[in-house]
C-alpha positions, -999 to +999 in steps of 0.1 A: -519+139+193-539+124+224-568+133+227-580+139+262-601+112+281-635+125+280-646+124+318-667+105+335-705+113+338-726+117+370-743+088+372-707+064+363-691+084+389-719+076+419-719+036+403-684+037+410-688+048+447-704+024+452-690-004+446-658+007+460-677+017+494-695-022+485-658-038+485-649-016+510-675-029+535-670-058+521-638-060+531-639-044+563-664-073+575-646-100+565-651-128+582-686-122+585-711-117+554-730-088+541-764-093+539-783-073+508-808-069+531-789-042+558-771-027+532-796-002+517-793+022+544-756+016+542-741+023+504-776+028+481-809+015+476-829-008+449-812-007+419-779+016+424-777-017+451-783-038+428-764-026+401-728-022+424-738-059+433-737-072+403-707-059+387-687-069+412-703-104+409-695-105+370-656-094+378-650-118+402-644-096+438-680-102+452-702-134+460-734-136+462-753-161+474-794-154+485-787-126+504-754-127+522-728-108+498-685-123+508-653-109+491-642-135+471-599-148+480-584-125+450-603-097+466-594-103+496-560-113+483-555-077+464-563-059+498-538-082+519-516-070+491-513-034+502-509-020+471-508+026+472 
């Protein structure tokens, strides 16, 4: 008998939403780069934004140098595949 998966917490759902929004915006704006200082009003602010960026950088979907953010080649290729 399989256990039912637990429901994600409100914080986890918010964190996933922030990551999705950030990656979607970076892919949409490419080849232009995003600037960290301009994302607060678009995605999230403070620690929530830093956490989303950090997670996407860690898994290799966003490249960050200083204030500049770009989707990585892997992220762009995955987007190009247009998976359902």
